[in-house]
C-alpha positions as CSV (number, residue, x, y, z in Angstrom):
1,M,269.6,345.1,70.0
2,I,267.7,343.0,72.6
3,S,266.1,340.0,71.1
4,G,263.2,338.1,72.4
5,I,261.1,341.1,73.5
6,E,257.7,341.4,72.0
7,I,255.3,344.3,72.6
8,K,251.6,343.4,72.7
9,A,248.4,345.2,73.5
10,L,246.7,344.3,76.8
11,N,243.1,343.6,77.2
12,D,241.4,345.6,80.0
13,T,240.5,342.8,82.4
14,P,240.4,342.9,86.2
15,Q,243.5,340.6,86.3
16,V,245.5,342.8,84.0
17,R,244.4,346.0,85.8
18,A,245.4,344.4,89.2
19,L,248.8,343.6,87.8
20,L,249.3,347.1,86.4
21,I,248.3,348.6,89.7
22,A,250.7,346.3,91.6
23,M,253.5,347.1,89.2
24,L,253.0,350.9,89.5
25,I,253.0,350.7,93.3
26,E,256.1,348.6,93.3
27,V,258.2,350.8,91.0
28,V,257.2,353.9,93.0
29,A,258.1,352.1,96.3
30,D,261.5,351.3,94.7
31,G,262.2,355.0,93.9
32,A,260.8,355.6,90.4
33,S,258.6,358.7,90.9
34,V,256.9,358.4,87.5
35,H,254.8,361.4,88.5
36,F,253.9,359.7,91.8
37,L,255.5,359.8,95.2
38,Y,255.9,357.1,97.8
39,P,253.7,355.9,99.4
40,L,251.3,355.4,96.5
41,S,247.9,354.1,97.5
42,T,246.1,351.4,95.6
43,Q,243.2,353.8,95.0
44,D,245.5,356.4,93.4
45,A,247.2,353.7,91.2
46,A,243.8,352.3,90.2
47,T,242.6,355.8,89.2
48,F,245.7,356.2,87.0
49,W,245.0,353.1,85.1
């Protein structure tokens, strides 16, 4: 069991949304397709969130 991990709900703020968009683009660029293919545009990532 991994200790020190806590799951919390996120508020939908512009800052949180920008971080989620950046994270999605980064993981797709690193090879995780997660239903998207590289290159993933910022607009497509924003639409997803």
